[in-house]
Steps between C-alpha positions, in 0.01 A plus 500: 500500500321514175502831320120453463441546870544808703766511775318637802609580861303200602663269256842626587445428871309173447638221725674747731383546857502871572343763720401851427513708815560849638796559722534803730841625387579790742145620494457452123258227399697304248349258245716172497469180296698236684577146374745230595670438825835447649763711682606712198275790391489647148326834466391620162469880440330646191554817309350854486125487510517122501359221727577156622341326200823589311636177646234238444718316245781471754330422835412133434845371431667712757241395760611139456830586680447838679255693711390759241346836547370723222392832644331822384764758588437822690227704335446237233225250420277427794763600752453816715566838348626741767520860381864577447736469199618137449874540478730203518571505879125492561474178289800356682351566844174358391667179375693467828180560700332220299794270584492597869116438517563146374809431702721477195855578589652465161355444153574466133372808302376476150427843368357604158562863389413707812517186709866445389575853600360436841675170535835663412443779748409255767808285428712807541350627815401174675726223370433295815138462386561405144628154381510587127342733254372453142483820298247442218502795256578697813449870504684764697847517362435758233283807454381515138256791469340343183432165678378678813255713304368177321437330827341815660279577205375155419425411862322830587298491188388138569421585867321828442289376207254219543586348154616135509689546172740740683571239764542240227755718320682562835523119560608437141772762536676250733505209265696404192197292388174661595337160539673476831291805622200268554156639530489366855804709588355801326171451700691471831708803434202704381313411822808612702554829302143604563474460876442851635793478739727400207386794294541736799858377561626495143737790556655319797544184298657679200739727704795297379433617139579855622866570409596663825334226707646221292856635530465512875413123495706367214752219546836626361791280423652562837171389658483176303859434586378475866278202419668193654219245472476260216339677203335385177421754230241400247411711199301491180665609178169678408453683829327825419623673802865430483761355254736213563792736588300606811494128615863447409610808704293360798677163461840671481451712808376215723790274591438132429155559339367288217331634187229326286364655186180372334397547136146588407441651848400842613464623857348196671767227444357282785166491326587522126771241521391304807602169356854624467514714817361258747776234485765780495358658811470165685853408416621842626299470823636150563852628469445758764304362797411720785802501736 
């Protein structure tokens, strides 16, 4: 695409048949963008305070081969926001309820940041429901107080202050190149951040940035060693929330996993380096069909 033209959600999805619907996942209304068809399902899971638009650069090519689902996770986006702390088992149970609601016995999970943490936990606890996992700049294997404070402060400030520039800064924090935090993504996130229910539940959403809560949910090396499903770890060398050794440790602790590192890439590798990531993901999925 010419650099003179803006890349929008509509242009990313152009030519792809998709539906945007709400699924009752165990009583939680869950926003879901679905595209593609077939027997194999790929479910895309976003990061903390994120939303399904994080995957608009990935859905069209994946939908040519798979039945794809990008969802707003529990308490996020336009999904329901029950009033309890959103710890990892809650996200896992919500994901499984979503799969149950659609009759999906087993799926490939693609998780970015928080989504990777949830994918890993689900693969450990429910390996019979998971065909493979992709951990994209996945969180949940370390507890770095400095990073946790950065996430907590930048998110809370953008949510509690109706200032678009704060949301723009929060989005740009994720990217190595701020041009990838498009104004359309900023507008979507600002809209989400300022829903009354989102503001009211911000403590529930940020609970994993509390050290005691995080340590209760963290995936330690012995937990990662329990992952038996095929795993692809993807990481940006400019990730502001974790250095490359964090990805390397993940790779070393998950037997048989693959590791891919991207240059010029921050915390959204699937978005910032979509042209590199998409073929790698499709090749990985093809090697590990749902059994």
